Phi, psi and omega in degrees: 000123174269136183237158180221125186289128175262328174152177181188127192263354191227169174075146184303335177256016174086011190245162354305160184228156177242134181228143162266148183247172177274010186247015181063041178221169174256151168247123186246114182265122183213179182286136174298145175238008181097001175233131185294337181259009182228135171239161171240140185224153173293148176307317184294347179297324183296344174301340183272354179289144181298147175312135180082000176245163180204163176262126181268156170079028181286132172247119181282134182274341180095359179229038177082015177224165176236151167257141177227142177246137184195196181260127174307137180278121175243358183296114189298318183294321175300312185288331174287335174288338182259150172262107187243107174302159182292344182264009179237163179210171178233136177241152177259130181224148175300155175275124173274151178250132182286136181230115180260111180312320182295328177285332177282327184233072177303148171298147175256000000 
């Protein structure tokens, strides 16, 4: 899996982070939650998604973070390219496509 850094707003090492992959997915580096298929990310991380894309399945924690569920990234090449502290992990999620209701149904 090839990755491309989209951004990351927090932490001395810039983590959590959001990456685009060559598989039309996101690789999301976030805080471990006790479940291998779930991470917690700050709200502001979603601002790094490319225009027209979005992260689907966000569950708001009510304290400035979201929980995301996805597939753990195990690709050694991708993981080697990331700086992942021991309290974080990386999940792969499909890229959602943004749909703006006002654009889909213009006023007459």
